[in-house]
C-alpha positions in Angstrom: -53.4 158.9 62.9 -56.8 159.9 61.3 -60.5 158.2 62.6 -60.2 156.2 59.5 -58.0 153.0 60.5 -60.9 152.3 63.4 -63.8 152.5 60.4 -63.2 150.6 57.2 -66.5 151.6 55.8 -66.3 149.1 53.2 -63.1 150.5 51.9 -61.6 147.1 49.7 -58.9 145.7 50.9 -57.0 142.6 49.1 -55.2 139.7 50.9 -52.6 138.2 49.0 -51.4 135.1 50.3 -47.5 134.3 51.0 -47.8 131.0 52.8 -47.3 128.6 50.2 -44.0 129.8 48.6 -42.8 132.3 52.0 -44.1 130.0 54.2 -43.0 126.3 53.1 -39.6 127.5 52.0 -38.6 127.6 55.4 -39.9 124.2 56.6 -37.5 121.6 57.4 -40.1 118.8 55.9 -41.2 118.3 52.0 -44.9 119.0 51.9 -46.0 116.4 49.5 -47.3 117.7 46.0 -50.6 117.1 46.3 -50.9 118.7 49.7 -49.5 121.6 48.5 -52.2 121.8 45.8 -55.1 120.9 48.1 -53.7 124.1 50.2 -53.9 126.3 47.5 -57.1 124.9 45.9 -58.7 125.7 49.7 -57.3 129.2 49.7 -58.3 130.2 46.3 -62.0 129.2 47.2 -61.1 131.6 50.0 -61.3 134.9 48.2 -57.8 135.8 48.6 -56.6 138.5 45.6 -53.6 136.7 45.1 -51.6 133.4 45.7 -47.7 133.2 45.5 -48.1 129.7 45.1 -44.6 128.7 44.8 -40.9 129.4 44.1 -38.9 128.6 40.4 -35.4 128.4 42.3 -32.5 125.5 42.1 -34.3 122.4 44.3 -30.3 122.2 45.9 -31.3 125.5 46.8 -35.0 125.3 48.9 -35.6 121.9 48.0 -39.0 122.2 50.0 -40.1 123.2 46.4 -39.1 121.2 44.4 -42.7 120.2 42.7 -43.0 124.2 41.5 -44.1 123.0 38.0 -46.2 120.2 38.7 -48.2 122.3 41.5 -48.5 125.5 39.4 -50.1 123.3 36.8 -52.4 121.5 38.9 -54.0 123.5 40.7 -57.6 124.4 40.0 -57.6 128.2 39.5 -60.6 130.3 40.6 -61.7 133.0 38.4 -60.2 136.5 39.6 -57.6 134.9 41.9 -53.9 135.7 40.8 -51.3 133.1 41.3 -47.9 134.2 41.2 -44.3 132.6 41.0 -41.4 133.7 42.8 -38.6 133.8 39.9 -35.3 134.7 40.7 -33.7 134.2 37.1 -34.6 134.2 33.1 -34.6 129.6 33.3 -37.0 129.9 36.4 -39.2 133.0 35.0 -39.3 130.9 31.5 -40.2 127.5 33.8 -43.1 129.4 35.5 -44.5 131.0 32.1 -44.7 127.7 30.9 -46.3 126.2 34.0 -49.4 129.1 33.6 -48.2 132.3 36.1 -50.0 134.6 36.0 -47.6 137.4 37.8 -43.9 136.9 38.0 -42.3 138.2 41.5 -38.7 139.4 41.0 -36.5 139.7 44.5 -33.6 141.8 45.3 -32.5 144.0 48.5 -32.5 147.4 49.6 -29.1 147.1 51.3 -26.2 145.5 49.9 -25.4 143.3 53.0 -28.5 141.5 52.4 -28.4 140.9 49.0 -25.1 139.4 49.3 -26.1 137.3 51.6 -29.8 136.3 50.2 -28.8 136.3 46.7 -24.7 136.3 46.2 -24.9 139.1 43.8 -24.5 142.7 44.8 -27.3 144.9 43.9 -25.8 145.8 40.8 -25.9 142.7 39.5 -29.4 141.6 40.7 -30.4 144.5 38.7 -28.6 143.6 35.6 -29.9 139.6 35.9 -33.7 141.3 36.5 -33.3 143.5 33.8 -32.1 140.3 31.7 -35.0 138.6 33.5 -37.9 141.3 31.7 -36.9 141.3 28.4 -36.5 137.4 28.4 -40.6 136.9 29.0 -41.2 140.7 27.5 -43.4 139.2 24.7 -45.5 136.8 26.7 -47.0 139.2 28.8 -47.3 137.9 31.7 -47.0 141.1 34.9 -44.2 141.5 36.6 -44.1 142.4 40.4 -40.9 143.5 41.9 -40.4 143.1 45.7 -37.4 145.0 47.8 -36.7 143.0 50.5 -35.5 145.1 53.9 -37.3 148.2 52.8 -37.4 148.9 56.7 -34.1 148.2 57.5 -31.4 145.5 57.5 -30.5 143.1 60.1 -26.3 143.9 59.4 -27.1 147.5 58.1 -29.8 148.9 60.6 -31.7 152.0 58.9 -32.3 152.1 55.3 -32.9 155.6 54.2 -36.5 156.2 52.2 -34.8 157.7 49.4 -32.6 155.2 49.0 -36.1 152.8 48.5 -37.9 154.9 46.3 -34.9 155.5 44.1 -34.7 151.6 43.6 -38.8 151.7 42.9 -38.1 154.4 40.6 -35.8 152.3 38.9 -38.2 149.2 38.5 -41.2 151.2 37.6 -39.4 153.3 35.0 -36.4 150.6 33.5 -38.3 147.7 34.6 -41.7 148.6 33.6 -42.7 146.3 36.2 -46.7 146.6 37.0 -46.4 146.3 40.5 -43.6 146.9 44.1 -44.1 145.3 47.1 -41.7 147.1 50.2 -40.6 143.3 52.1 -40.1 144.3 56.3 -38.1 140.9 55.6 -36.7 140.6 59.4 -39.8 142.9 61.2 -38.0 146.3 61.7 -40.6 148.1 60.9 -42.8 150.5 62.9 -45.7 152.5 61.8 -44.5 155.9 61.5 -42.1 155.0 59.2 -44.3 153.0 57.0 -46.9 155.3 56.7 -43.8 157.8 55.4 -42.6 155.5 52.8 -46.2 154.3 51.7 -47.4 158.1 51.0 -43.7 159.1 49.1 -44.4 155.7 46.9 -48.0 156.8 46.5 -47.2 160.4 45.5 -44.7 159.0 42.8 -46.6 156.2 41.7 -50.3 156.8 41.8 -51.3 154.0 39.4 -48.6 151.6 40.0 -50.0 148.9 42.1 -48.1 148.7 46.3 -48.0 146.0 48.0 -47.0 146.2 52.0 -44.8 142.1 53.0 -44.7 142.5 56.9 -43.4 140.3 59.1 -44.5 140.2 62.8 -40.8 139.7 64.3 -41.0 142.4 66.7 -45.2 141.9 67.5 -45.9 144.8 65.2 -47.1 143.7 62.0 -50.7 144.7 62.6 -50.0 147.8 63.8 -48.1 148.5 60.2 -50.6 147.0 58.2 -53.2 149.7 60.4 -50.6 152.8 59.2 -50.8 151.4 56.3 -54.1 151.5 55.0 -54.7 154.5 56.9 -52.1 156.3 54.3 -53.7 154.9 51.1 -52.4 151.3 51.1 -54.9 148.1 50.1 -52.6 145.7 49.2 -51.0 143.4 51.8 -49.3 139.6 51.5 -50.0 137.6 54.5 -48.7 134.3 55.2 -51.8 131.9 56.8 -51.1 130.2 60.1 -48.2 132.8 60.5 -45.6 130.5 58.6 -42.4 131.6 57.0 -39.5 134.0 58.0 -35.8 134.9 57.4 -32.8 132.9 58.2 -30.5 136.0 58.4 -32.6 136.9 61.0 -32.1 135.3 64.2 -35.0 134.7 66.1 -37.5 136.0 63.8 -40.5 134.9 63.4 -43.2 134.4 60.7 -45.3 136.8 58.1 -48.4 138.4 59.4 -51.2 136.0 59.8 -53.6 135.9 56.8 -56.1 135.4 59.3 -55.2 137.5 61.8 -55.3 140.2 59.7 -58.6 139.2 57.9 -60.5 139.2 61.3 -59.5 142.2 62.5 -59.9 144.3 59.7 -63.2 142.8 59.2 -64.6 143.3 62.2 -63.3 147.4 61.7 -65.5 147.3 58.8 -63.3 146.7 56.1 -64.0 144.6 52.9 -61.2 141.9 52.5 -63.4 139.6 50.2 -62.0 137.0 52.1 -64.3 133.7 53.7 -63.2 133.8 57.1 -64.3 130.5 57.9 -62.5 128.9 54.4 -59.3 131.0 55.6 -59.6 128.9 59.0 -60.2 125.9 57.5 -57.0 125.8 54.7 -55.0 127.3 57.7 -56.2 124.0 60.2 -54.1 121.7 57.6 -50.7 122.9 58.5 -50.0 121.7 61.9 -50.4 118.1 60.8 -49.0 118.8 57.2 -45.1 120.6 58.8 -45.4 118.4 61.8 -45.7 121.2 64.3 -47.8 124.3 66.0 -48.1 127.7 64.2 -48.1 130.8 65.8 -52.1 132.1 64.3 -53.7 132.6 67.3 -57.1 133.0 65.8 -56.4 129.8 64.3 -56.2 128.7 68.4 -58.6 131.1 70.2 -61.7 130.8 67.2 -62.8 134.4 66.5 -64.2 136.7 68.4 -67.6 135.8 68.8 -66.8 132.2 68.8 -68.7 131.3 72.1 -68.2 128.6 74.6 -70.7 127.0 76.9 -71.0 128.5 80.8 -69.2 126.3 83.0 -71.0 126.5 86.5 -70.1 124.3 89.1 
């Protein structure tokens, strides 16, 4: 690994928050609409580059996000922040556009098994559906990002080859006209040398396309994967405040990489995340009471590195 990993030298890294979607959708409790809006507003003030606010999915499938329209319409939008929404189909995309989403995030899996488990469709059927979705909203000019789940491995099939991942990326960019692609470590199977290889290949093939890395910390390698990605040119990362999230199709899976932990580490290493860590921690501090349990974030528990304590003598 090159020395660039140890000295950020002011390099810009874009942090993209997914906790209000990827995190809250996994919670058994329904977080009230006004509290979701409060969370997004607090996150907006922290300097994040993008916030995936919600998902326009069936309320029966994900009741925790049944208030998607109201949340996206009533948040206070900060200049420079991109407000994104996950959409599974044409109707969801239309609802998101009507609710003023800046970007639509489309999802399918790199593996057939996970796509069938998660979306109840083959990959070919998913791609056909995404194509129809893009055609339906093309005239609106809304940005399209495609997230490829299980890009670093499938919990049912095992390894997914770089060639297969890049083939799907090519179709998203060249056939769908996606402005961005997210490679997702949905169940925490990625490891640093693999991540570096995938990023190098993507950057070599599509240097002008926005690439995001979406890591989970299921096996404790989340931050290592972030650093390995940065070392080969990646600069955009999804993360979840409090470290909440997970995947229902990966037994024992923990949440996404924790936004405040990544920001804390990168700030100390000299990278420019643009994020006010204190404001981010304040937003994360609301979570335990709202969702009814502790969250994985170590920074929220222990504080920042130089949050000092009084000396106890005797």
